[in-house]
N, C-alpha and C positions, 0 to 999 in steps of 0.2 A: 856777579852777574850782567852776561851783554846783552843789548836791546834783542829784543826778538821783534821782526816787522816784516810775513812771510815775503821773499822774494829779495831781499835785502841783505838780513843776518839770519834767517831761519829758511831751510828748504822744506818744501811743502809738495807733495803729492795734489797737481790740479787734481778738479774732478772733471773740466776737459779738454782738448788741444785746438786748435783751430790750424788746420792744414788747408794751403793752399796746394792746387794738385799742379800745380806747373813749376817751371821756374818764379824767379821773385818778382821779376820785371815782365812777368810772360799775365797776356789776359788771363785769366783760367779763374773756375771756382775753388770758393773755399768752403770747407766742409768741417763741422764740427761735431769730435764725438766724444766718446770717453778717453779718458787716458787709458786705462786696463784695456779698452779693443783697439786700440791706435798703436798700443807694444804687441799685441795678441799679432793685429795684418800686418807688421812690420816683421819681425819675427819670421811669421810665415812668408813673407814676401823673399825676407833675405837669407833664411837658412832651411834645411831640410828637417822634418821628422826622424829621419833613419838617423840621421847623426847620433855618437853617444851621447850620455846625459853629461858627458861634465862640459863637453864642447856647447852642447846647448843651452844649456844655464849660463858659460862664462859669453857668449854671444847674448846673450835675453841681456844681461846686465849692461855689458859695451852700451846697446841700444837706448835702454833704459837710459843711462845715466847719461846719453847725449841726445836726448832727446829733453832730457829734464835741466841740461846746460842752456839750450837755446832758453827756456823757458827762466829761467836764474838770472839769465844774463837780458833777456829783453830784448835779444838778438835782430828779430824784424821790427817787434814794436817802436824799440827806439829810433829805429831808421825810416819812421814815417807808415809801416805796412800793420795791417791789419788782421794779422796772423799772427801763428806763433812757432811755425816751421814748412818746410817745403816739403813735396814728394819725389821731388828732382834728386836725384843721387849726385848730381857735380855739388852739389850743396849740402844736401842733407840725406835722408835715407829714406828707402823705398817703402811705398804707401800704396794700396791698389784698393780703390775705394769700393765695397761694397763685394769684396773677395771673401772666399770661403777660408776659416782658420782649423789649421792640424789640431785635431784633439789634442795631443802630444805637447805640441809649443804651448796649450791653452791653459794647458794644468800647469802646469813649470809656472808661466807668467802669472798663473792666479795666486803662486808665490813669492812669486821673487819680485812684483811690480812695484814693490814700496821699497827698493833697497836703489841703493847707486854708487857707484866706483869715486873716491877721493884721494885726494893724495892726505898723508897723514897730517893730522893737525891743520889740515885746512877746510873748508867748508863746502864751497864750490862744486857741484859734479863733474867729474875731471870731464873734457871735451875727450870722450874715447875713440878717437878719428879711428875706422876699421875700415879693410875694401879685400875683397876676395881671394887676393891670395895668390890668384891663377890667372886671369884676363890684368887686373891692375895690382898694384903694390901701393906700398904706405907705411910712413914712419909709426904705424900702429899695429892694431889687430889684426889679423890675416884669417879670414875666417877659416877657409879648406887649410889652413895650419894649425887649426885649432880640435881637428879631428885628430892630425897624427899626435898630436901633443897628448889627447885624451885616450889616443887608442896605445901611447906609452907608459899610459897611468898616472897621468896627473890630474893635479884633482880641477874643479874650477879656478877656483882663487888663484892655484899656480899658474894654469895659464896665465891669469891676468897679469899676473908678474912677468910670467916671459916677455908679455909685449908691453906693459906699460912701465914696468919697475917695483923694484921691493917694496918700496915707499906706499904702495897705494894701501887702504883699508875698504872695505864695507859696511859702506853706511846702512843699518837698515831698522824698518820698521818707522820708516819717513812719516811723519804725520800729515793729514787727508788735509784740504783745504777745500773751499768752491774756489770757482774762479777769479781773479784778481789783477790787476793790474798794481804797479807798488806807489806808482805816483794817490799823494794821500790826499787829491780829490781838491784841495785848495789851494791857489799862488800861496809861495813862503814870500815871507817879505820882512821887509828892515822892523825890527822891536819882535818878532815874534820866537819860541821860545821852546822848542821840541825836536825830541831824535830825530825826525827824519829830515834838521836843518844840522844836526850833529855828524849825521852820515851822508849831507850832503857839503860839510867844511872838509870833509875829510876825502872827501871824492878828488873835489878842486885842489887839495892841497896833493893830492898824487900827480894831476894831471897837471900842476906846473910844475915841475919836476923835468918836461917834457916842454910844456909852453910857460918858459919863464916869465913872460908878460904878465902873467895872470899872479897879486900880489899872494905868499903867501900867510895864512890865517895861522900868526901864530898859536895861539892858544882858544882854541875849538872848544868851546863847551855848550852848543846846541841852540843860542843867542846869537839869532840873526843881527849882530852888532855893525859897524860903518865898514870895517873891513872886510868883512862878508858882502856887504854891499859892492864894496869897490871889487872885489874879485869877481862876481856873479855879471857884472857889468861889462870889466875884463875880456872873461869868458866870452856873452856873448857879441862883446863885439870883434873878436876872433871869429869866432865862427856863424858871422853873419847873422845874426840875430839882433833882433828888435833890445834896443839898449836900455833897459829898464829900470835893471838893481834888482827885480824878482824873478823869482823861480816858480814861472807858469810851466804848462805842462810841457811845450815844447823845447826851453829852456829843461825842466829836471830830465827829460829821455837820451837830450843832447848830451848834459851828465854822463848818463849810463851809458849812451855809446862810447862816447872819448875813454871815459874810465874802464870802459870791457876792454878796450883797442889797447889802451896804453898797456896794462896788466896782462891782455892777454887772457883772459878769465875765459876767453870760446876758442883755448888755441891747444893739443897737447902739451904744449911747453907752459902753460897758463903758471905764473909768479904766483899765484892763489891768495885768497882771504886767509889769512893764518888767524883759527880759533883765538889764539889769546888777544887778538891786534881789535877785538870786535869791543868797542868800546861800553861801556855805562853809563846810563845818562841817567840824569840825576835832574829832573826839574826844578826848577827855584821855587822853593816851596812859598804858600802864601803867607801874610803876614800872622795867621793863629798856628802855623801847622810849623810843631816840633817835633822834632824825629831824633832817636835815641841814638842811632849813630853817629848824626849830624856833633849831636853835645858831646860824646865822645870822644872823637875828632878834636871838636873845638879845646877840651882839657889837654890831647893829645899835644895838639900847637903852644897852646900855653907853657907847655914841661920844658918842651924845646927850643922853645922862644929861649928862654933862661940859659941855653946852652950855645944856641947859634944868633948870634948877632940878626942873621938876615928871614928870621922868621918873629912875623910880629904874633904880638901875643893876641887874644881878641875877646869879646863875653862869650861868656856858655851858656848862651841860650836857645841849643839846639833849634835855630832858625842859622838855615844856609845865605843869612845874606852877602853882600859884595865885599864887606872885610872879610869874613871867613875864608868866601873865595880867594880873596887877593894872598890871603895869608895860606891858607892851601898849595897856590903856584909856587911860593914861594919857599915852601920844602919840596916841591916838587922841584925843581929849579937847585935846591942845596942836597940834593939826594941823585940827581943824573937821571929823575924820572920824566916822563913826556907831558910837557908844562901842559893840565888841561885844564886846573881847575875842579877835574869831577874827585868823585869818593869812588875811585876803579879800587879792586881787589889787587892791583899792584901795590898801590899807594897807602890801602888801608892797613896791608900787611908790612912797609916798611914801615910806617908811622910808629904803630903799635911793637914793631919790633924795636924800635929805636927807642921808644918810653920806655918799655921792658928792661931794656939796657941801662937806661939812669935810675928807673926806680928799684933795681934790683942790687943798686948799691948801697939802698940806704936804706936805713931801720924803719920799720911802720910808724914810730913817732916821729920822722921826718918828712910826712908824706902825708899831703892835707886833700882827700878827694870832695868834690862834689854830690851832689846828689843824684843820682845817676839815674833817668828811667829806667825801668823794668824795657830792656826791647823786643820782649815779644815773643820771647826763647823761655821754655824748662830747661834747664840746667841739670843734665847725672851723669853718673857714671858714663864715659867715652867722649863726652862734651870739651872743647875745645876751645882755644883761642882767647880774642879780646874780654869778651865776656866774661868767662871765668879766671881770667889774670886779675878782673876787677872784682868780684866775687871774695876770692882769694886776699886779693889788698884788704877790702873792708874786714875781715873774719881775722886775720894776722893782728891787726891791731884790736879789735875787740878782745883776742885768744893774751894780748900784752895785758888788757888790762881788769878781764874777767877771769878769774878760776873755773873749771870743769869745761874749757873749750879747748880741742886741740890747735896748738899753735901751727901753722903752715909757711911754708916757702912757697910762694907763689910762682906757679911755671905755663901757669894759663892752660894745664892739662886739670880736669876734673878725675881724679884717680881714687880710689881707694882712701886716702888720707884728708883730700876734702869733702869727700863723702860723710865720711866719722864728724868731722869740725863742723858740717852742714846738719848732722843728727843733734849735735852738743847743742848748737845753737839749739834748736828748734824744739831741743829738751829744757833747756835753761829757760826758755820765754815760751812754755805752754801750748808751742804748736806742732800741729801733727808731723811724728815724727816718720818723716819721709826719708830721706836724705838728699831729696829733689829741690832743687833752686825753683818756687813757681813764683807768680805775680806775688803772692799774699809773704810767700816767704824775701825774697830779692825788697821787698819794701820793706819790711822791717828787717831787714840787714840793715839797711842803710838809714832808717830813721836810730834804729841804736849805734850805730855809727857815728854818725852824726852828732850825736845828742853825747855820747862819751866823749868824739873827740875835741868838740866847738862848747856842745851847752849845757843845758841845765840836766846833772843826773838822777836829779828826780824824777824825772819822766820817764826816769825803768819802772816808776810803781806801776803806772798802769799796764803793767805786763805781770803775769803771775810769775812768781820767782821758782 
């Protein structure tokens, strides 16, 4: 699961949008209106209510997507302007303040205003360039052309595909949010650790491809380290900002502006923000913060360290300390993954699959499992993944010692055989027989396993037979 910061890794529908009633550098009034009313106004100014409904819908999708792209990229605000979009059609789309709204268009916008066009697998709203198609032409949607296509029976989606390509999708039910700006409100500086820093590190690395004088941040983790300080300082020097090494508001928005420029996010030909590339931020926990997933990762690292000399073993503490982060990075390096030191889903999945491949070759008696903490999930039929695999490993050993519990071949899938083994265990030890591994059952499985594998079997007497 990635970071969710509105305007950076999550698209939202803003409550309001500020429109500049003129060209960007012209002295003109700014008006702030609700986003819904803005889309209705633009649609009533750009298209005709008598057009076929499919054409109207296609155009409304394009209008909404274009406005959201301006907001998502902070196109104008990152350049120091105090508005989100203009009403100058040389730059943006038509908006006529206080004009009347067509009823037909109003009804459609009420339905469609929280939907936008995106490339498949990408996050940002497509900069859905359009023009009228009679007086002017452009690489994107031709408004009068949508009428011809609608009359030929094209659906709204097919019309959009005709102009923007087959690899588009319609993102619907976009969440609503209050007005916001992406700057976190406080400067980011040396020693800080938060998801905003991680995203700035990734942006600076992207920018450095075009501006190689900016040093590459080798292992972006969300910690503002010395390398990040040097990258920020060099960025500020290149773009004529005060060289402080601190990401203040002006530096933040300059990074946003240059990042948008080098990735073409505000162009029809955008390289796009790939959804799978949005990182998961794992904050550095405090000294008392023990995390079950970290505990499992530490065990996995120790298993792998016995087979890969490059991966150091670590203490199984459940705390994401510097040694654990270094070991994760060595694992990522060994397995040709992005070296982040972060337990993202790709790292977690690759680590689990690698460990399972090793343990599957060993009998239960040759495997020594630690006392894993309950991960906060009830496991039952249809569950799958590392948590299920750990349960199965525990039960496989217990079944090898105690008669009456169904033997298992761990595979990470909670199927009927796993459910039966859980039921057998629960019945054997006087637990409510549900076939579900809740916290109580998990803790008892761990305790019995540890007693059988390492401890005094007399402890089993505390449970009814």
